[in-house]
Each structure stands twice: as structure tokens, then as C-alpha cells.
N, CA, C and O atoms as CSV, one atom per row, in Angstrom:
chain,resi,resn,atom,element,x,y,z
A,1,MET,N,N,180.875,64.230,162.530
A,1,MET,CA,C,179.412,64.774,162.143
A,1,MET,C,C,179.112,66.227,162.596
A,1,MET,O,O,179.774,66.855,163.423
A,2,PHE,N,N,178.116,66.628,161.991
A,2,PHE,CA,C,177.818,68.236,162.335
A,2,PHE,C,C,176.502,68.049,163.420
A,2,PHE,O,O,176.459,68.968,164.238
A,3,MET,N,N,175.626,67.215,163.542
A,3,MET,CA,C,174.535,66.741,164.689
A,3,MET,C,C,173.721,68.498,164.652
A,3,MET,O,O,173.452,69.192,165.633
A,4,ILE,N,N,173.507,68.805,163.270
A,4,ILE,CA,C,172.680,70.096,163.550
A,4,ILE,C,C,171.429,69.677,162.583
A,4,ILE,O,O,171.547,68.992,161.567
A,5,ASP,N,N,170.081,70.275,163.146
A,5,ASP,CA,C,169.628,69.982,162.606
A,5,ASP,C,C,168.638,70.997,161.296
A,5,ASP,O,O,168.433,72.207,161.387
A,6,VAL,N,N,168.300,70.357,160.491
A,6,VAL,CA,C,167.619,70.612,159.467
A,6,VAL,C,C,165.904,72.026,159.885
A,6,VAL,O,O,164.840,71.459,160.130
A,7,THR,N,N,165.897,73.097,159.896
A,7,THR,CA,C,164.711,73.984,160.826
A,7,THR,C,C,163.738,74.758,159.560
A,7,THR,O,O,162.690,75.358,159.801
A,8,GLY,N,N,164.380,74.584,158.092
A,8,GLY,CA,C,163.093,75.300,157.009
A,8,GLY,C,C,163.896,74.345,155.980
A,8,GLY,O,O,164.940,73.694,155.954
A,9,VAL,N,N,162.796,74.646,155.148
A,9,VAL,CA,C,163.131,73.784,153.396
A,9,VAL,C,C,162.061,74.575,152.196
A,9,VAL,O,O,160.968,74.021,152.075
A,10,ARG,N,N,162.195,75.260,151.709
A,10,ARG,CA,C,161.559,75.556,150.758
A,10,ARG,C,C,161.940,74.893,149.048
A,10,ARG,O,O,163.052,74.579,148.624
A,11,HIS,N,N,161.165,74.857,148.623
A,11,HIS,CA,C,161.343,74.659,147.200
A,11,HIS,C,C,162.052,75.986,146.396
A,11,HIS,O,O,161.579,77.061,146.763
A,12,ILE,N,N,162.910,76.056,145.556
A,12,ILE,CA,C,163.468,76.722,144.811
A,12,ILE,C,C,163.227,76.725,143.111
A,12,ILE,O,O,162.553,77.589,142.550
A,13,ASN,N,N,163.678,75.976,142.639
A,13,ASN,CA,C,163.608,75.842,141.288
A,13,ASN,C,C,163.903,74.095,140.549
A,13,ASN,O,O,164.950,73.460,140.673
A,14,GLY,N,N,162.651,73.637,139.801
A,14,GLY,CA,C,163.031,71.979,139.560
A,14,GLY,C,C,163.412,70.868,140.972
A,14,GLY,O,O,162.506,70.476,141.708
A,15,ARG,N,N,164.732,70.502,141.163
A,15,ARG,CA,C,164.859,69.542,142.734
A,15,ARG,C,C,165.950,70.716,143.040
A,15,ARG,O,O,166.961,70.184,143.498
A,16,GLN,N,N,166.039,71.600,142.979
A,16,GLN,CA,C,166.807,72.416,144.443
A,16,GLN,C,C,165.597,73.435,145.071
A,16,GLN,O,O,164.697,74.147,144.627
A,17,LEU,N,N,166.120,73.070,146.305
A,17,LEU,CA,C,165.392,73.254,147.890
A,17,LEU,C,C,166.293,74.187,148.186
A,17,LEU,O,O,167.365,74.217,147.581
A,18,GLU,N,N,165.928,75.254,149.347
A,18,GLU,CA,C,166.579,76.157,150.122
A,18,GLU,C,C,166.054,75.196,151.326
A,18,GLU,O,O,164.974,74.640,151.522
A,19,LEU,N,N,167.595,75.250,152.238
A,19,LEU,CA,C,167.416,74.484,153.451
A,19,LEU,C,C,167.750,75.833,154.486
A,19,LEU,O,O,168.446,76.777,154.113
A,20,THR,N,N,167.212,75.753,155.652
A,20,THR,CA,C,168.180,76.243,157.085
A,20,THR,C,C,168.499,75.609,157.513
A,20,THR,O,O,167.930,74.535,157.317
A,21,PHE,N,N,169.347,75.606,158.220
A,21,PHE,CA,C,169.867,74.889,159.483
A,21,PHE,C,C,169.652,75.784,161.046
A,21,PHE,O,O,169.469,76.993,161.189
A,22,ALA,N,N,169.756,74.669,162.138
A,22,ALA,CA,C,169.783,75.646,163.464
A,22,ALA,C,C,170.576,76.596,164.265
A,22,ALA,O,O,170.365,77.367,165.200
A,23,ASP,N,N,171.987,76.086,163.223
A,23,ASP,CA,C,173.096,77.301,163.427
A,23,ASP,C,C,173.186,78.356,162.577
A,23,ASP,O,O,174.192,79.044,162.403
A,24,GLY,N,N,171.966,78.500,161.965
A,24,GLY,CA,C,171.757,79.866,161.105
A,24,GLY,C,C,172.470,79.358,159.308
A,24,GLY,O,O,172.314,80.108,158.345
A,25,LEU,N,N,173.003,78.383,159.228
A,25,LEU,CA,C,172.983,78.324,157.903
A,25,LEU,C,C,171.820,78.271,156.965
A,25,LEU,O,O,170.742,77.733,157.219
A,26,LYS,N,N,172.165,78.921,155.782
A,26,LYS,CA,C,171.212,78.828,155.029
A,26,LYS,C,C,171.648,78.885,153.463
A,26,LYS,O,O,172.475,79.667,152.994
A,27,GLY,N,N,170.638,77.511,152.481
A,27,GLY,CA,C,171.560,77.764,151.248
A,27,GLY,C,C,171.080,76.722,150.593
A,27,GLY,O,O,170.427,75.831,151.135
A,28,VAL,N,N,171.439,76.772,149.103
A,28,VAL,CA,C,170.469,76.120,147.975
A,28,VAL,C,C,170.918,74.306,148.266
A,28,VAL,O,O,171.540,74.126,149.313
A,29,LEU,N,N,170.717,73.418,147.665
A,29,LEU,CA,C,170.630,72.456,147.781
A,29,LEU,C,C,170.436,71.494,146.005
A,29,LEU,O,O,169.348,71.487,145.429
A,30,ASP,N,N,170.788,71.295,145.841
A,30,ASP,CA,C,170.523,70.588,144.374
A,30,ASP,C,C,170.356,69.160,144.489
A,30,ASP,O,O,171.417,68.536,144.491
A,31,MET,N,N,169.298,68.483,144.584
A,31,MET,CA,C,168.737,67.221,144.571
A,31,MET,C,C,169.347,66.208,144.269
A,31,MET,O,O,169.569,65.145,144.848
A,32,ASP,N,N,169.767,66.890,142.688
A,32,ASP,CA,C,170.521,66.094,141.853
A,32,ASP,C,C,171.996,65.675,142.322
A,32,ASP,O,O,172.649,64.636,142.229
A,33,LYS,N,N,172.191,66.737,142.780
A,33,LYS,CA,C,173.568,66.438,143.374
A,33,LYS,C,C,173.914,65.714,144.466
A,33,LYS,O,O,175.116,65.524,144.655
A,34,VAL,N,N,172.646,65.003,145.679
A,34,VAL,CA,C,172.672,64.385,145.882
A,34,VAL,C,C,172.337,63.047,145.974
A,34,VAL,O,O,173.034,62.219,146.561
A,35,ILE,N,N,171.418,62.837,145.482
A,35,ILE,CA,C,170.821,61.652,145.265
A,35,ILE,C,C,171.034,61.257,143.412
A,35,ILE,O,O,170.347,61.574,142.441
A,36,THR,N,N,171.893,60.703,143.498
A,36,THR,CA,C,173.028,60.250,141.912
A,36,THR,C,C,171.294,59.413,141.314
A,36,THR,O,O,170.603,59.952,140.450
A,37,GLN,N,N,171.014,58.466,141.800
A,37,GLN,CA,C,170.216,57.607,141.395
A,37,GLN,C,C,168.900,57.471,142.038
A,37,GLN,O,O,168.769,56.863,143.100
A,38,PHE,N,N,167.961,58.006,141.437
A,38,PHE,CA,C,166.594,58.150,142.020
A,38,PHE,C,C,165.739,56.460,141.709
A,38,PHE,O,O,164.938,56.094,140.849
A,39,THR,N,N,166.249,55.917,142.615
A,39,THR,CA,C,165.452,54.755,142.738
A,39,THR,C,C,165.217,54.154,144.120
A,39,THR,O,O,165.948,54.506,145.046
A,40,GLY,N,N,164.116,53.156,144.338
A,40,GLY,CA,C,163.818,52.480,145.531
A,40,GLY,C,C,163.473,53.802,146.141
A,40,GLY,O,O,163.076,54.713,145.415
A,41,VAL,N,N,163.593,53.950,147.358
A,41,VAL,CA,C,162.437,55.326,148.199
A,41,VAL,C,C,162.269,56.149,147.157
A,41,VAL,O,O,161.141,56.377,146.720
A,42,PHE,N,N,163.337,56.678,146.648
A,42,PHE,CA,C,163.511,58.001,146.062
A,42,PHE,C,C,163.279,57.990,144.493
A,42,PHE,O,O,163.675,58.941,143.820
A,43,GLU,N,N,162.727,57.063,143.998
A,43,GLU,CA,C,162.215,56.783,142.717
A,43,GLU,C,C,161.117,57.808,142.500
A,43,GLU,O,O,161.093,58.613,141.569
A,44,PRO,N,N,160.056,57.668,143.629
A,44,PRO,CA,C,158.615,58.926,143.047
A,44,PRO,C,C,159.734,60.346,143.131
A,44,PRO,O,O,159.626,61.190,142.242
A,45,LEU,N,N,160.471,60.481,143.903
A,45,LEU,CA,C,160.789,62.256,143.632
A,45,LEU,C,C,161.029,62.386,142.335
A,45,LEU,O,O,161.163,63.596,142.150
A,46,ARG,N,N,161.198,61.650,141.035
A,46,ARG,CA,C,161.562,61.968,139.768
A,46,ARG,C,C,160.692,62.556,139.014
A,46,ARG,O,O,160.860,63.244,138.007
A,47,ASP,N,N,159.503,62.164,139.705
A,47,ASP,CA,C,157.911,63.355,139.303
A,47,ASP,C,C,157.538,64.588,140.205
A,47,ASP,O,O,157.053,64.303,141.300
A,48,GLN,N,N,157.666,65.663,139.958
A,48,GLN,CA,C,157.772,66.828,140.472
A,48,GLN,C,C,157.203,67.491,141.329
A,48,GLN,O,O,157.605,68.318,142.147
A,49,SER,N,N,155.543,66.783,140.921
A,49,SER,CA,C,154.628,67.262,141.712
A,49,SER,C,C,154.833,65.860,142.863
A,49,SER,O,O,153.939,65.801,143.706
A,50,TYR,N,N,155.350,65.338,142.905
A,50,TYR,CA,C,155.895,64.393,144.097
A,50,TYR,C,C,156.635,65.440,144.765
A,50,TYR,O,O,156.252,65.948,145.818
A,51,PHE,N,N,158.053,65.876,143.949
A,51,PHE,CA,C,159.158,66.184,144.937
A,51,PHE,C,C,158.915,67.353,145.507
A,51,PHE,O,O,159.740,67.869,146.261
A,52,LEU,N,N,157.414,68.076,145.133
A,52,LEU,CA,C,157.426,68.952,145.971
A,52,LEU,C,C,156.303,69.143,147.228
A,52,LEU,O,O,155.976,70.141,147.871
A,53,GLN,N,N,155.923,67.921,147.274
A,53,GLN,CA,C,155.308,67.625,148.779
A,53,GLN,C,C,156.625,67.290,149.780
A,53,GLN,O,O,156.433,66.552,150.747
A,54,VAL,N,N,157.760,67.763,149.565
A,54,VAL,CA,C,158.516,67.871,150.508
A,54,VAL,C,C,158.252,68.679,151.954
A,54,VAL,O,O,157.816,69.829,151.927
A,55,ARG,N,N,158.475,68.162,152.911
A,55,ARG,CA,C,157.814,68.598,154.029
A,55,ARG,C,C,159.867,68.571,155.102
A,55,ARG,O,O,161.006,68.127,154.957
A,56,LEU,N,N,158.889,69.526,156.218
A,56,LEU,CA,C,160.312,69.272,157.599
A,56,LEU,C,C,159.647,68.440,158.613
A,56,LEU,O,O,158.471,68.315,158.953
A,57,ASN,N,N,160.783,67.896,159.003
A,57,ASN,CA,C,160.123,66.624,160.118
A,57,ASN,C,C,161.066,67.132,161.245
A,57,ASN,O,O,162.245,66.797,161.356
A,58,ALA,N,N,160.363,68.024,162.106
A,58,ALA,CA,C,161.004,68.903,162.992
A,58,ALA,C,C,161.465,67.898,164.074
A,58,ALA,O,O,162.049,68.282,165.087
A,59,GLU,N,N,161.208,66.715,163.848
A,59,GLU,CA,C,161.156,65.553,165.156
A,59,GLU,C,C,162.747,64.600,164.878
A,59,GLU,O,O,163.695,64.322,165.611
A,60,LEU,N,N,162.442,64.344,163.570
A,60,LEU,CA,C,163.767,63.824,163.002
A,60,LEU,C,C,164.458,65.057,162.689
A,60,LEU,O,O,165.567,64.522,162.695
A,61,GLY,N,N,164.700,66.171,162.441
A,61,GLY,CA,C,165.280,67.288,162.115
A,61,GLY,C,C,166.071,66.901,161.043
A,61,GLY,O,O,167.297,66.922,160.935
A,62,THR,N,N,164.969,66.441,160.047
A,62,THR,CA,C,165.779,66.670,158.835
A,62,THR,C,C,163.928,67.164,157.449
A,62,THR,O,O,162.790,67.470,157.803
A,63,ILE,N,N,164.488,67.011,156.048
A,63,ILE,CA,C,163.302,66.785,155.068
A,63,ILE,C,C,162.628,65.525,154.828
A,63,ILE,O,O,163.374,64.546,154.821
A,64,VAL,N,N,161.205,65.284,154.600
A,64,VAL,CA,C,161.133,63.783,154.299
A,64,VAL,C,C,159.959,63.969,153.386
A,64,VAL,O,O,159.344,65.025,153.246
A,65,TRP,N,N,159.787,63.183,152.966
A,65,TRP,CA,C,158.404,63.057,151.551
A,65,TRP,C,C,157.141,61.735,152.087
A,65,TRP,O,O,157.363,60.747,152.787
A,66,PRO,N,N,156.284,62.025,151.678
A,66,PRO,CA,C,154.897,60.782,152.049
A,66,PRO,C,C,155.130,59.858,151.862
A,66,PRO,O,O,154.168,59.237,152.314
A,67,ASN,N,N,155.977,58.988,151.363
A,67,ASN,CA,C,156.297,57.908,151.411
A,67,ASN,C,C,157.434,57.300,152.901
A,67,ASN,O,O,157.608,56.234,153.491
A,68,GLY,N,N,157.911,58.526,152.974
A,68,GLY,CA,C,158.880,58.239,153.891
A,68,GLY,C,C,160.713,57.877,153.972
A,68,GLY,O,O,161.617,57.350,154.620
A,69,ALA,N,N,160.323,58.680,152.686
A,69,ALA,CA,C,162.215,58.826,152.099
A,69,ALA,C,C,162.200,60.125,152.716
A,69,ALA,O,O,161.345,61.009,152.755
A,70,ASP,N,N,163.658,59.991,153.311
A,70,ASP,CA,C,164.339,61.358,154.451
A,70,ASP,C,C,165.627,61.217,153.621
A,70,ASP,O,O,165.942,60.401,152.755
A,71,LEU,N,N,166.376,62.438,154.242
A,71,LEU,CA,C,168.184,62.448,154.028
A,71,LEU,C,C,168.398,62.676,155.765
A,71,LEU,O,O,167.814,63.136,156.745
A,72,CYS,N,N,169.535,62.073,155.404
A,72,CYS,CA,C,170.427,62.301,156.826
A,72,CYS,C,C,170.545,64.000,157.025
A,72,CYS,O,O,170.743,64.643,155.995
A,73,PRO,N,N,170.466,64.502,157.899
A,73,PRO,CA,C,170.500,65.602,157.872
A,73,PRO,C,C,172.331,66.784,157.995
A,73,PRO,O,O,172.619,67.944,157.699
A,74,ASP,N,N,173.337,65.203,158.783
A,74,ASP,CA,C,174.290,66.108,158.046
A,74,ASP,C,C,175.196,65.986,156.827
A,74,ASP,O,O,176.277,66.493,156.526
A,75,VAL,N,N,174.091,64.848,156.040
A,75,VAL,CA,C,174.743,64.728,154.271
A,75,VAL,C,C,174.354,66.138,154.010
A,75,VAL,O,O,175.046,66.938,153.380
A,76,LEU,N,N,173.058,66.410,154.604
A,76,LEU,CA,C,172.536,67.599,153.684
A,76,LEU,C,C,173.229,69.073,154.167
A,76,LEU,O,O,173.191,70.085,153.467
A,77,TYR,N,N,173.792,69.000,155.342
A,77,TYR,CA,C,174.193,70.140,156.025
A,77,TYR,C,C,176.044,70.130,155.033
A,77,TYR,O,O,176.837,71.057,154.871
A,78,SER,N,N,176.104,68.864,154.641
A,78,SER,CA,C,177.782,68.901,154.307
A,78,SER,C,C,177.657,69.240,152.867
A,78,SER,O,O,178.480,70.029,152.401
A,79,HIS,N,N,176.603,68.675,151.995
A,79,HIS,CA,C,176.436,69.478,150.642
A,79,HIS,C,C,175.917,71.114,150.667
A,79,HIS,O,O,175.681,71.688,149.604
A,80,VAL,N,N,175.778,71.741,151.864
A,80,VAL,CA,C,174.605,73.117,151.447
A,80,VAL,C,C,176.446,73.907,152.420
A,80,VAL,O,O,177.079,74.851,151.947
A,81,SER,N,N,176.659,73.503,153.128
A,81,SER,CA,C,177.893,74.090,153.808
A,81,SER,C,C,179.555,73.979,152.909
A,81,SER,O,O,180.426,74.834,152.744
A,82,GLY,N,N,179.473,72.613,152.493
A,82,GLY,CA,C,181.075,72.786,151.727
A,82,GLY,C,C,181.977,71.699,152.951
A,82,GLY,O,O,183.143,71.637,152.561
A,83,LYS,N,N,181.880,71.262,153.633
A,83,LYS,CA,C,182.430,70.925,154.470
A,83,LYS,C,C,182.174,69.475,154.903
A,83,LYS,O,O,181.122,69.044,155.374
A,84,PRO,N,N,183.525,68.656,154.622
A,84,PRO,CA,C,182.986,67.038,154.467
A,84,PRO,C,C,182.713,66.264,155.989
A,84,PRO,O,O,183.024,66.396,157.173
A,85,ILE,N,N,182.101,65.581,155.312
A,85,ILE,CA,C,181.832,64.435,156.748
A,85,ILE,C,C,182.857,63.531,157.056
A,85,ILE,O,O,182.985,62.644,156.212
A,86,ILE,N,N,183.636,63.485,158.019
A,86,ILE,CA,C,184.443,62.636,158.652
A,86,ILE,C,C,184.410,61.742,160.027
A,86,ILE,O,O,184.077,61.914,161.200
A,87,VAL,N,N,184.974,60.636,159.172
A,87,VAL,CA,C,184.170,59.108,160.246
A,87,VAL,C,C,185.619,58.723,160.313
A,87,VAL,O,O,186.312,58.635,159.300
A,88,ASN,N,N,186.016,58.520,161.397
A,88,ASN,CA,C,187.456,58.235,162.010
A,88,ASN,C,C,188.573,58.455,161.087
A,88,ASN,O,O,189.516,57.727,160.780
A,89,GLY,N,N,188.225,59.689,160.702
A,89,GLY,CA,C,189.788,60.732,160.404
A,89,GLY,C,C,190.180,60.388,158.507
A,89,GLY,O,O,191.175,60.375,157.782
A,90,GLN,N,N,188.152,60.068,158.337
A,90,GLN,CA,C,188.297,59.388,156.866
A,90,GLN,C,C,187.246,60.369,156.345
A,90,GLN,O,O,186.121,60.087,156.756
A,91,ARG,N,N,187.320,61.736,155.338
A,91,ARG,CA,C,186.413,61.880,154.295
A,91,ARG,C,C,185.647,60.816,153.667
A,91,ARG,O,O,186.015,59.957,152.865
A,92,VAL,N,N,184.259,61.089,154.302
A,92,VAL,CA,C,183.506,60.310,153.755
A,92,VAL,C,C,182.154,60.853,152.398
A,92,VAL,O,O,181.350,60.204,151.728
A,93,LEU,N,N,182.440,62.140,152.487
A,93,LEU,CA,C,181.324,63.068,151.696
A,93,LEU,C,C,181.840,64.400,151.694
A,93,LEU,O,O,182.202,64.873,152.771
A,94,ASN,N,N,181.908,64.918,150.894
A,94,ASN,CA,C,182.573,66.165,150.336
A,94,ASN,C,C,184.122,66.315,150.100
A,94,ASN,O,O,184.578,67.363,149.643
């Protein structure tokens, strides 16, 4: 696990966000590749005007939406950096 907080978020286009992390990494994240099924708490993100309400929650170290939807900063970091998440010696993401 990376344990590196998101420190900045900016909308780019569609469901793409530019994320900045505490270690200085900056990159574009395509949320359609992170959330493969926009159901449950993520369903409102289908609506572009709702998606644009994304905000940084510095206390959590990640991005959030008004309904409480958020994503683990490790998942976001893995997607932006291309580095896999390894748990107990097993690759679980990327």
C-alpha cells in the first residue's frame, strides 16, 4: 500500500480528473477505468453536473462527492502512477 494522500483535484474533461498527490505525482485519471459500474453510491456520478461536484477532502486524503462517495487514495495512486497494489505478495490492482 502506498499511503499517499491526494492533495489536489481538477476536472479535465468528461469523467477525467487531474490528481496531485502528497509525493508530487500528478496525472490524469479516467474515472470510467476506475469505476466500471456506476451503481449504488457511484450512480449519481453518471450525471456530469453531479460528477463536477468532486472535491478534495484533506482529512480523508482523497476525493469525495456530496453523497459521501469516495475512493481509496491507494486505488487512485495506483491508477495514476501505473504501480500495482500488492497485498500479501499478490497483485490486486494494476
